[in-house]
C-alpha positions, 0 to 999 in steps of 0.5 A: 768224127771220122777216123781216116786210116792212111797209108801206101796203097800198094802194100795195103793191096798186098795185105788185102790179097794175103788176107782175102785170098788170090781171087779177091784181086781180080774181083776188085779190079773187075769192080772198078773196071767200068769207072771213068778211068778204066782199071785193068790191072794192079798198076791201074788199080793202085793209081785209081785208089790213090786218086780216090784217096786224094778225092776223099781228103779234099771232100773232108777238107771242103766240108770241115769235118772233124777228122783224125788222120792216122798217117801210118796206119799200116804200121800201128796195132789196133790198140795203138791206133785207138790210143792215138785217136783217143788222145789227139785234138787240135787243128791241122792242114789236110795235105789235099787242102793245103794245095787249095789253101783250105783248112779243116779240123783234124787230129793227125798222128805225130 
């Protein structure tokens, strides 16, 4: 089973900078600088990570992996997330797959 912690990219980057310290953001931008779509600043990094999110969700949909998507992971405690993952079952449509008409097994947060 894959647990996908989903949430808005920009606030997640802000939390990561506060947690990791200011030099972390330039390091991360540099890590992705040589990608097919060059990353040069916070705005392009945010766009890049949003596109990677969509790619990840489409791969999960393509291969019908058993996935729990926690859509509001940024506002949940660790305990709440674990409880949510533990109790969910069923089938749902992945947003990225919905456009292509594909379905995959998922347990989604309410």
